[in-house]
C-alpha positions in Angstrom: 0.0 0.0 0.0 1.3 3.5 -0.8 2.2 5.6 2.2 -0.5 8.2 1.5 -3.2 5.5 1.3 -2.1 4.1 4.7 -2.1 7.5 6.2 -5.6 8.3 4.9 -7.0 5.0 6.1 -5.3 5.1 9.5 -6.5 8.7 10.1 -10.0 7.8 9.0 -10.3 4.8 11.4 -8.8 6.7 14.4 -11.3 9.6 13.7 -14.1 7.1 13.4 -13.2 5.5 16.8 -13.1 9.0 18.4 -16.5 9.9 17.1 -18.0 6.6 18.2 -16.5 7.0 21.7 -17.9 10.5 21.9 -21.4 9.2 21.0 -21.2 6.2 23.3 -21.9 8.1 26.6 -19.7 5.4 28.3 -17.8 6.3 31.5 -14.4 6.7 29.8 -12.1 9.4 28.6 -10.0 9.5 25.5 -7.5 11.7 23.9 -5.1 11.8 20.9 -1.5 11.9 21.8 0.1 13.4 18.7 -1.1 12.1 15.3 -0.3 8.5 16.0 -1.9 7.5 19.4 -5.4 7.3 20.7 -5.5 6.7 24.4 -8.7 5.5 26.1 -8.9 5.7 29.9 -11.5 3.9 32.0 -13.0 4.6 35.4 -11.2 1.6 36.9 -7.8 3.0 35.9 -7.2 0.7 33.0 -6.4 1.9 29.5 -6.5 0.9 25.9 -4.0 2.3 23.4 -4.7 2.4 19.7 -1.8 3.5 17.6 -0.7 3.6 14.0 2.6 1.9 13.3 3.8 3.5 10.1 6.8 1.3 9.4 4.6 -1.9 9.4 1.5 0.0 8.0 -0.6 -1.5 10.8 -2.9 -0.3 13.6 -1.8 -1.7 16.9 -4.1 -2.1 19.9 -2.9 -2.7 23.5 -5.6 -3.7 25.9 -5.8 -5.4 29.3 -6.5 -8.7 27.4 -3.5 -8.4 25.1 -1.9 -6.8 22.1 -3.3 -6.9 18.5 -2.0 -5.9 15.1 -4.4 -4.9 12.3 -3.5 -4.6 8.6 -5.7 -3.2 5.9 -7.1 -6.1 3.8 -9.4 -5.1 1.0 -12.1 -3.2 2.8 -11.3 -3.2 6.5 -8.6 -3.5 9.1 -8.0 -7.2 10.0 -6.1 -8.8 12.9 -2.9 -10.3 11.5 -3.4 -13.5 13.6 -7.1 -14.1 14.0 -8.5 -12.2 11.0 -11.0 -10.4 13.3 -12.1 -6.9 12.2 -10.7 -3.9 14.2 -13.9 -2.0 15.0 -15.8 -5.1 16.1 -13.0 -6.4 18.3 -12.3 -2.9 19.7 -16.0 -2.6 20.5 -15.7 -5.8 22.6 -12.5 -4.7 24.3 -13.9 -1.2 25.2 -17.2 -2.8 26.4 -15.3 -5.2 28.7 -13.1 -2.6 30.2 -15.9 0.0 30.5 -18.2 -2.5 32.1 -21.0 -1.4 29.7 -21.9 -2.0 26.0 -20.0 0.3 23.6 -20.3 0.0 19.9 -17.7 1.5 17.6 -19.3 0.2 14.4 
């Protein structure tokens, strides 16, 4: 993938996640740290980090349950190990850590 395509897709998904978190009304805070990192903080003190890894052209997620790497595959970001879709999996991770349902789709 060309660098500008990766940049556009990575920025689009991070912005989409931010907008969905804002709409969710869940008890959490989030902020962008520079252009690369989205930090999601929960009431229990836990955190999820979503960041773009330019060299690998991947979106990386670090959550209490583990680390995940997502690569663009055709029409969405897919986990390089399980094949799961980023927004679906991240919805589950955020819901678990928030203790309430959160949909990022």
